[in-house]
Jmol script that loads the backbone (N, CA, C; Angstrom):
load data "model"
ATOM      1  N   MET A   1     -75.817 -23.624  16.914  1.00  0.00           N
ATOM      2  CA  MET A   1     -74.665 -23.944  16.232  1.00  0.00           C
ATOM      3  C   MET A   1     -73.763 -22.980  15.726  1.00  0.00           C
ATOM      4  N   ASP A   2     -72.255 -22.858  16.035  1.00  0.00           N
ATOM      5  CA  ASP A   2     -71.688 -21.910  15.813  1.00  0.00           C
ATOM      6  C   ASP A   2     -70.870 -21.916  14.253  1.00  0.00           C
ATOM      7  N   LYS A   3     -71.259 -21.441  13.498  1.00  0.00           N
ATOM      8  CA  LYS A   3     -71.019 -21.455  11.883  1.00  0.00           C
ATOM      9  C   LYS A   3     -69.313 -21.340  11.716  1.00  0.00           C
ATOM     10  N   ASN A   4     -68.696 -20.404  12.689  1.00  0.00           N
ATOM     11  CA  ASN A   4     -67.431 -20.216  12.373  1.00  0.00           C
ATOM     12  C   ASN A   4     -66.598 -21.308  12.812  1.00  0.00           C
ATOM     13  N   ALA A   5     -67.039 -22.130  13.968  1.00  0.00           N
ATOM     14  CA  ALA A   5     -66.512 -22.997  14.599  1.00  0.00           C
ATOM     15  C   ALA A   5     -66.436 -24.447  13.673  1.00  0.00           C
ATOM     16  N   ILE A   6     -67.396 -24.415  13.120  1.00  0.00           N
ATOM     17  CA  ILE A   6     -67.688 -25.481  12.132  1.00  0.00           C
ATOM     18  C   ILE A   6     -66.711 -25.524  10.929  1.00  0.00           C
ATOM     19  N   ARG A   7     -66.543 -24.343  10.170  1.00  0.00           N
ATOM     20  CA  ARG A   7     -65.841 -23.977   9.187  1.00  0.00           C
ATOM     21  C   ARG A   7     -64.268 -24.288   9.706  1.00  0.00           C
ATOM     22  N   TYR A   8     -64.117 -23.982  10.845  1.00  0.00           N
ATOM     23  CA  TYR A   8     -62.586 -23.874  11.533  1.00  0.00           C
ATOM     24  C   TYR A   8     -62.697 -25.290  11.394  1.00  0.00           C
ATOM     25  N   TRP A   9     -63.138 -26.324  12.111  1.00  0.00           N
ATOM     26  CA  TRP A   9     -62.959 -27.711  12.219  1.00  0.00           C
ATOM     27  C   TRP A   9     -63.139 -28.401  11.067  1.00  0.00           C
ATOM     28  N   ILE A  10     -63.680 -28.013   9.951  1.00  0.00           N
ATOM     29  CA  ILE A  10     -64.164 -28.920   9.131  1.00  0.00           C
ATOM     30  C   ILE A  10     -62.883 -29.040   8.289  1.00  0.00           C
ATOM     31  N   LYS A  11     -61.884 -28.131   8.141  1.00  0.00           N
ATOM     32  CA  LYS A  11     -60.942 -28.342   7.079  1.00  0.00           C
ATOM     33  C   LYS A  11     -59.963 -29.519   7.673  1.00  0.00           C
ATOM     34  N   PHE A  12     -60.177 -30.245   8.740  1.00  0.00           N
ATOM     35  CA  PHE A  12     -59.628 -31.045   9.611  1.00  0.00           C
ATOM     36  C   PHE A  12     -59.959 -32.317   9.354  1.00  0.00           C
ATOM     37  N   ALA A  13     -61.271 -32.338   8.576  1.00  0.00           N
ATOM     38  CA  ALA A  13     -61.732 -33.836   8.439  1.00  0.00           C
ATOM     39  C   ALA A  13     -61.217 -34.294   7.112  1.00  0.00           C
ATOM     40  N   ASP A  14     -61.224 -35.400   7.139  1.00  0.00           N
ATOM     41  CA  ASP A  14     -60.266 -36.264   5.770  1.00  0.00           C
ATOM     42  C   ASP A  14     -61.145 -36.176   4.638  1.00  0.00           C
ATOM     43  N   PHE A  15     -62.335 -36.472   4.776  1.00  0.00           N
ATOM     44  CA  PHE A  15     -63.340 -36.371   3.529  1.00  0.00           C
ATOM     45  C   PHE A  15     -63.262 -35.299   3.107  1.00  0.00           C
ATOM     46  N   TYR A  16     -62.844 -34.003   3.392  1.00  0.00           N
ATOM     47  CA  TYR A  16     -62.982 -32.669   2.807  1.00  0.00           C
ATOM     48  C   TYR A  16     -61.703 -32.459   2.253  1.00  0.00           C
ATOM     49  N   GLN A  17     -60.658 -33.377   2.608  1.00  0.00           N
ATOM     50  CA  GLN A  17     -59.450 -33.183   1.823  1.00  0.00           C
ATOM     51  C   GLN A  17     -58.715 -34.139   0.815  1.00  0.00           C
ATOM     52  N   MET A  18     -59.836 -34.978   0.491  1.00  0.00           N
ATOM     53  CA  MET A  18     -59.299 -35.958  -0.447  1.00  0.00           C
ATOM     54  C   MET A  18     -59.431 -35.570  -1.732  1.00  0.00           C
ATOM     55  N   PRO A  19     -58.562 -36.019  -2.617  1.00  0.00           N
ATOM     56  CA  PRO A  19     -58.807 -35.686  -4.194  1.00  0.00           C
ATOM     57  C   PRO A  19     -59.667 -36.436  -4.850  1.00  0.00           C
ATOM     58  N   HIS A  20     -60.266 -35.824  -6.067  1.00  0.00           N
ATOM     59  CA  HIS A  20     -60.949 -36.628  -7.186  1.00  0.00           C
ATOM     60  C   HIS A  20     -62.680 -36.753  -6.737  1.00  0.00           C
ATOM     61  N   ILE A  21     -62.897 -35.888  -5.422  1.00  0.00           N
ATOM     62  CA  ILE A  21     -64.159 -35.949  -5.134  1.00  0.00           C
ATOM     63  C   ILE A  21     -64.968 -34.803  -6.025  1.00  0.00           C
ATOM     64  N   THR A  22     -66.217 -35.190  -6.217  1.00  0.00           N
ATOM     65  CA  THR A  22     -67.004 -34.066  -7.217  1.00  0.00           C
ATOM     66  C   THR A  22     -67.763 -33.545  -6.288  1.00  0.00           C
ATOM     67  N   TYR A  23     -68.188 -32.407  -5.916  1.00  0.00           N
ATOM     68  CA  TYR A  23     -68.804 -31.453  -4.890  1.00  0.00           C
ATOM     69  C   TYR A  23     -70.084 -31.137  -5.636  1.00  0.00           C
ATOM     70  N   PHE A  24     -71.050 -30.871  -4.789  1.00  0.00           N
ATOM     71  CA  PHE A  24     -72.264 -30.340  -5.335  1.00  0.00           C
ATOM     72  C   PHE A  24     -73.285 -29.818  -4.089  1.00  0.00           C
ATOM     73  N   ASP A  25     -73.894 -28.881  -4.667  1.00  0.00           N
ATOM     74  CA  ASP A  25     -74.654 -28.165  -3.589  1.00  0.00           C
ATOM     75  C   ASP A  25     -75.992 -28.645  -3.240  1.00  0.00           C
ATOM     76  N   SER A  26     -76.631 -29.213  -4.143  1.00  0.00           N
ATOM     77  CA  SER A  26     -77.803 -29.776  -3.855  1.00  0.00           C
ATOM     78  C   SER A  26     -78.127 -31.107  -4.530  1.00  0.00           C
ATOM     79  N   ILE A  27     -79.324 -31.808  -4.638  1.00  0.00           N
ATOM     80  CA  ILE A  27     -79.416 -32.877  -5.214  1.00  0.00           C
ATOM     81  C   ILE A  27     -79.627 -32.676  -6.830  1.00  0.00           C
ATOM     82  N   SER A  28     -80.377 -31.470  -6.930  1.00  0.00           N
ATOM     83  CA  SER A  28     -80.506 -31.072  -8.227  1.00  0.00           C
ATOM     84  C   SER A  28     -79.307 -30.762  -9.311  1.00  0.00           C
ATOM     85  N   ALA A  29     -78.225 -30.215  -8.411  1.00  0.00           N
ATOM     86  CA  ALA A  29     -76.838 -29.939  -8.993  1.00  0.00           C
ATOM     87  C   ALA A  29     -76.094 -31.472  -8.968  1.00  0.00           C
ATOM     88  N   LEU A  30     -76.082 -32.217  -8.203  1.00  0.00           N
ATOM     89  CA  LEU A  30     -75.545 -33.580  -8.456  1.00  0.00           C
ATOM     90  C   LEU A  30     -76.154 -34.214  -9.424  1.00  0.00           C
ATOM     91  N   VAL A  31     -77.524 -34.358  -9.872  1.00  0.00           N
ATOM     92  CA  VAL A  31     -78.271 -34.868 -11.054  1.00  0.00           C
ATOM     93  C   VAL A  31     -77.663 -34.103 -12.537  1.00  0.00           C
ATOM     94  N   ASP A  32     -77.723 -32.988 -12.225  1.00  0.00           N
ATOM     95  CA  ASP A  32     -77.178 -32.259 -13.372  1.00  0.00           C
ATOM     96  C   ASP A  32     -75.647 -32.591 -13.905  1.00  0.00           C
ATOM     97  N   LYS A  33     -74.867 -32.634 -12.801  1.00  0.00           N
ATOM     98  CA  LYS A  33     -73.440 -33.040 -12.960  1.00  0.00           C
ATOM     99  C   LYS A  33     -73.181 -34.569 -13.545  1.00  0.00           C
ATOM    100  N   LEU A  34     -74.175 -35.669 -12.860  1.00  0.00           N
ATOM    101  CA  LEU A  34     -74.011 -36.571 -13.277  1.00  0.00           C
ATOM    102  C   LEU A  34     -74.731 -36.936 -14.753  1.00  0.00           C
ATOM    103  N   ASP A  35     -75.655 -35.941 -14.946  1.00  0.00           N
ATOM    104  CA  ASP A  35     -76.154 -35.948 -16.676  1.00  0.00           C
ATOM    105  C   ASP A  35     -75.137 -35.737 -17.612  1.00  0.00           C
ATOM    106  N   LYS A  36     -74.300 -34.832 -17.088  1.00  0.00           N
ATOM    107  CA  LYS A  36     -73.118 -34.272 -18.041  1.00  0.00           C
ATOM    108  C   LYS A  36     -71.951 -35.132 -18.093  1.00  0.00           C
ATOM    109  N   MET A  37     -71.513 -35.913 -17.321  1.00  0.00           N
ATOM    110  CA  MET A  37     -70.567 -36.975 -17.137  1.00  0.00           C
ATOM    111  C   MET A  37     -70.549 -38.047 -17.890  1.00  0.00           C
ATOM    112  N   THR A  38     -69.845 -38.635 -18.446  1.00  0.00           N
ATOM    113  CA  THR A  38     -69.806 -39.686 -19.138  1.00  0.00           C
ATOM    114  C   THR A  38     -69.302 -40.910 -18.274  1.00  0.00           C
ATOM    115  N   ARG A  39     -69.887 -42.228 -18.955  1.00  0.00           N
ATOM    116  CA  ARG A  39     -69.299 -43.288 -17.929  1.00  0.00           C
ATOM    117  C   ARG A  39     -67.959 -43.596 -17.991  1.00  0.00           C
ATOM    118  N   ALA A  40     -67.329 -43.263 -18.769  1.00  0.00           N
ATOM    119  CA  ALA A  40     -65.709 -43.197 -18.908  1.00  0.00           C
ATOM    120  C   ALA A  40     -65.107 -42.255 -17.561  1.00  0.00           C
ATOM    121  N   GLU A  41     -65.919 -41.121 -17.867  1.00  0.00           N
ATOM    122  CA  GLU A  41     -64.993 -39.837 -16.923  1.00  0.00           C
ATOM    123  C   GLU A  41     -65.604 -40.612 -15.161  1.00  0.00           C
ATOM    124  N   LEU A  42     -66.856 -41.151 -15.000  1.00  0.00           N
ATOM    125  CA  LEU A  42     -67.072 -41.817 -13.844  1.00  0.00           C
ATOM    126  C   LEU A  42     -65.980 -42.749 -13.472  1.00  0.00           C
ATOM    127  N   LEU A  43     -65.741 -43.691 -14.334  1.00  0.00           N
ATOM    128  CA  LEU A  43     -64.866 -44.795 -14.202  1.00  0.00           C
ATOM    129  C   LEU A  43     -63.412 -44.270 -13.631  1.00  0.00           C
ATOM    130  N   GLN A  44     -63.190 -42.958 -14.563  1.00  0.00           N
ATOM    131  CA  GLN A  44     -61.819 -42.394 -14.357  1.00  0.00           C
ATOM    132  C   GLN A  44     -61.699 -41.990 -12.874  1.00  0.00           C
ATOM    133  N   ILE A  45     -62.823 -41.170 -12.481  1.00  0.00           N
ATOM    134  CA  ILE A  45     -62.589 -40.770 -11.032  1.00  0.00           C
ATOM    135  C   ILE A  45     -62.797 -41.787 -10.122  1.00  0.00           C
ATOM    136  N   SER A  46     -63.431 -42.781 -10.538  1.00  0.00           N
ATOM    137  CA  SER A  46     -63.500 -43.896  -9.532  1.00  0.00           C
ATOM    138  C   SER A  46     -62.165 -44.703  -9.215  1.00  0.00           C
ATOM    139  N   THR A  47     -61.432 -44.669 -10.302  1.00  0.00           N
ATOM    140  CA  THR A  47     -59.959 -45.296 -10.497  1.00  0.00           C
ATOM    141  C   THR A  47     -59.114 -44.588  -9.911  1.00  0.00           C
ATOM    142  N   LYS A  48     -59.055 -43.375 -10.114  1.00  0.00           N
ATOM    143  CA  LYS A  48     -58.061 -42.565  -9.169  1.00  0.00           C
ATOM    144  C   LYS A  48     -58.595 -42.285  -7.838  1.00  0.00           C
ATOM    145  N   MET A  49     -59.493 -42.273  -7.522  1.00  0.00           N
ATOM    146  CA  MET A  49     -59.957 -42.461  -5.938  1.00  0.00           C
ATOM    147  C   MET A  49     -59.616 -43.976  -5.405  1.00  0.00           C
ATOM    148  N   THR A  50     -59.705 -44.910  -6.032  1.00  0.00           N
ATOM    149  CA  THR A  50     -59.115 -45.986  -5.564  1.00  0.00           C
ATOM    150  C   THR A  50     -57.742 -46.202  -5.194  1.00  0.00           C
ATOM    151  N   GLU A  51     -57.044 -45.728  -6.307  1.00  0.00           N
ATOM    152  CA  GLU A  51     -55.485 -45.441  -6.225  1.00  0.00           C
ATOM    153  C   GLU A  51     -55.166 -44.808  -5.278  1.00  0.00           C
ATOM    154  N   TYR A  52     -55.803 -43.482  -5.049  1.00  0.00           N
ATOM    155  CA  TYR A  52     -55.298 -42.842  -3.812  1.00  0.00           C
ATOM    156  C   TYR A  52     -55.718 -43.492  -2.676  1.00  0.00           C
ATOM    157  N   ASN A  53     -56.587 -43.803  -2.469  1.00  0.00           N
ATOM    158  CA  ASN A  53     -56.939 -44.727  -1.335  1.00  0.00           C
ATOM    159  C   ASN A  53     -55.950 -45.825  -0.666  1.00  0.00           C
ATOM    160  N   ALA A  54     -55.502 -46.716  -1.731  1.00  0.00           N
ATOM    161  CA  ALA A  54     -54.659 -47.649  -1.515  1.00  0.00           C
ATOM    162  C   ALA A  54     -53.355 -46.928  -0.907  1.00  0.00           C
ATOM    163  N   VAL A  55     -52.658 -45.657  -2.035  1.00  0.00           N
ATOM    164  CA  VAL A  55     -51.533 -45.214  -1.251  1.00  0.00           C
ATOM    165  C   VAL A  55     -51.914 -44.594   0.175  1.00  0.00           C
ATOM    166  N   ALA A  56     -53.050 -43.982   0.583  1.00  0.00           N
ATOM    167  CA  ALA A  56     -53.426 -43.626   1.728  1.00  0.00           C
ATOM    168  C   ALA A  56     -53.554 -44.525   2.782  1.00  0.00           C
ATOM    169  N   LEU A  57     -53.760 -45.626   2.532  1.00  0.00           N
ATOM    170  CA  LEU A  57     -54.230 -46.680   3.458  1.00  0.00           C
ATOM    171  C   LEU A  57     -52.728 -47.078   3.859  1.00  0.00           C
ATOM    172  N   GLN A  58     -51.548 -47.206   3.021  1.00  0.00           N
ATOM    173  CA  GLN A  58     -50.360 -47.600   3.359  1.00  0.00           C
ATOM    174  C   GLN A  58     -49.672 -46.718   4.104  1.00  0.00           C
ATOM    175  N   GLU A  59     -49.780 -45.393   3.592  1.00  0.00           N
ATOM    176  CA  GLU A  59     -49.131 -44.275   4.759  1.00  0.00           C
ATOM    177  C   GLU A  59     -49.636 -44.249   5.697  1.00  0.00           C
ATOM    178  N   LEU A  60     -51.137 -44.451   5.993  1.00  0.00           N
ATOM    179  CA  LEU A  60     -51.450 -44.516   7.242  1.00  0.00           C
ATOM    180  C   LEU A  60     -51.255 -45.757   8.287  1.00  0.00           C
ATOM    181  N   LEU A  61     -50.984 -47.082   7.673  1.00  0.00           N
ATOM    182  CA  LEU A  61     -50.538 -48.174   8.323  1.00  0.00           C
ATOM    183  C   LEU A  61     -49.212 -47.645   8.698  1.00  0.00           C
ATOM    184  N   GLY A  62     -48.544 -47.278   8.078  1.00  0.00           N
ATOM    185  CA  GLY A  62     -47.116 -47.080   8.328  1.00  0.00           C
ATOM    186  C   GLY A  62     -46.694 -46.003   9.548  1.00  0.00           C
ATOM    187  N   LYS A  63     -47.736 -44.858   9.468  1.00  0.00           N
ATOM    188  CA  LYS A  63     -47.707 -44.194  10.602  1.00  0.00           C
ATOM    189  C   LYS A  63     -47.871 -44.786  12.161  1.00  0.00           C
ATOM    190  N   TRP A  64     -49.114 -45.505  11.922  1.00  0.00           N
ATOM    191  CA  TRP A  64     -49.810 -46.080  13.136  1.00  0.00           C
ATOM    192  C   TRP A  64     -48.552 -47.132  13.617  1.00  0.00           C
ATOM    193  N   LYS A  65     -47.989 -47.820  12.651  1.00  0.00           N
ATOM    194  CA  LYS A  65     -47.141 -48.974  13.006  1.00  0.00           C
ATOM    195  C   LYS A  65     -45.679 -48.052  13.777  1.00  0.00           C
ATOM    196  N   LYS A  66     -45.346 -46.783  13.444  1.00  0.00           N
ATOM    197  CA  LYS A  66     -44.116 -46.077  14.013  1.00  0.00           C
ATOM    198  C   LYS A  66     -44.867 -45.723  15.325  1.00  0.00           C
ATOM    199  N   ILE A  67     -45.954 -45.102  15.583  1.00  0.00           N
ATOM    200  CA  ILE A  67     -46.496 -44.822  16.775  1.00  0.00           C
ATOM    201  C   ILE A  67     -46.477 -45.824  17.737  1.00  0.00           C
ATOM    202  N   LEU A  68     -47.150 -47.275  17.507  1.00  0.00           N
ATOM    203  CA  LEU A  68     -47.526 -47.991  18.293  1.00  0.00           C
ATOM    204  C   LEU A  68     -46.156 -48.689  18.541  1.00  0.00           C
ATOM    205  N   THR A  69     -45.053 -48.751  17.751  1.00  0.00           N
ATOM    206  CA  THR A  69     -43.795 -49.296  17.969  1.00  0.00           C
ATOM    207  C   THR A  69     -43.299 -48.334  18.902  1.00  0.00           C
ATOM    208  N   LEU A  70     -43.236 -46.988  18.939  1.00  0.00           N
ATOM    209  CA  LEU A  70     -42.719 -46.047  19.764  1.00  0.00           C
ATOM    210  C   LEU A  70     -43.332 -46.398  21.141  1.00  0.00           C
ATOM    211  N   ILE A  71     -44.551 -46.307  21.425  1.00  0.00           N
ATOM    212  CA  ILE A  71     -45.298 -46.444  22.497  1.00  0.00           C
ATOM    213  C   ILE A  71     -44.964 -48.134  23.293  1.00  0.00           C
ATOM    214  N   ALA A  72     -44.415 -48.952  22.451  1.00  0.00           N
ATOM    215  CA  ALA A  72     -44.439 -50.314  22.990  1.00  0.00           C
ATOM    216  C   ALA A  72     -42.942 -50.011  23.554  1.00  0.00           C
ATOM    217  N   LYS A  73     -42.019 -49.452  22.680  1.00  0.00           N
ATOM    218  CA  LYS A  73     -40.593 -49.505  23.334  1.00  0.00           C
ATOM    219  C   LYS A  73     -40.705 -48.521  24.463  1.00  0.00           C
ATOM    220  N   THR A  74     -41.101 -47.284  24.653  1.00  0.00           N
ATOM    221  CA  THR A  74     -41.248 -46.819  25.661  1.00  0.00           C
ATOM    222  C   THR A  74     -42.057 -47.003  27.108  1.00  0.00           C
ATOM    223  N   SER A  75     -42.931 -47.957  26.769  1.00  0.00           N
ATOM    224  CA  SER A  75     -43.653 -48.406  27.997  1.00  0.00           C
ATOM    225  C   SER A  75     -43.100 -49.454  28.610  1.00  0.00           C
ATOM    226  N   VAL A  76     -42.071 -50.255  27.612  1.00  0.00           N
ATOM    227  CA  VAL A  76     -41.498 -51.401  28.264  1.00  0.00           C
ATOM    228  C   VAL A  76     -40.129 -50.594  29.502  1.00  0.00           C
ATOM    229  N   ASN A  77     -39.716 -49.571  28.831  1.00  0.00           N
ATOM    230  CA  ASN A  77     -38.416 -49.063  29.868  1.00  0.00           C
ATOM    231  C   ASN A  77     -39.320 -48.149  30.599  1.00  0.00           C
ATOM    232  N   ALA A  78     -40.399 -47.734  30.864  1.00  0.00           N
ATOM    233  CA  ALA A  78     -40.987 -47.209  31.744  1.00  0.00           C
ATOM    234  C   ALA A  78     -41.267 -47.758  33.159  1.00  0.00           C
ATOM    235  N   PRO A  79     -41.114 -46.874  34.127  1.00  0.00           N
ATOM    236  CA  PRO A  79     -41.269 -47.492  35.645  1.00  0.00           C
ATOM    237  C   PRO A  79     -42.902 -47.679  35.671  1.00  0.00           C
ATOM    238  N   HIS A  80     -43.182 -49.064  36.390  1.00  0.00           N
ATOM    239  CA  HIS A  80     -44.543 -49.239  36.666  1.00  0.00           C
ATOM    240  C   HIS A  80     -44.831 -48.910  37.986  1.00  0.00           C
TER     241      HIS A  80
END
end "model"
wireframe off; spacefill off
backbone 0.3
color backbone group
């Protein structure tokens, strides 16, 4: 396993670029973070993630619509 290759490609992964994610290095670190967070904080994170996901979905659907429309237009005019 090439760690440099993984580091290079991982930055392109969507789930590493999303806001409002709480990172942890181990199960004990996760438990520690969860112990320190209030229910209100957890609900706020969840709400922000839900809002972000709704906007991201609309943007993604718009991008795919443009791509597929372009493909459809060019494929109709393309020689067979």
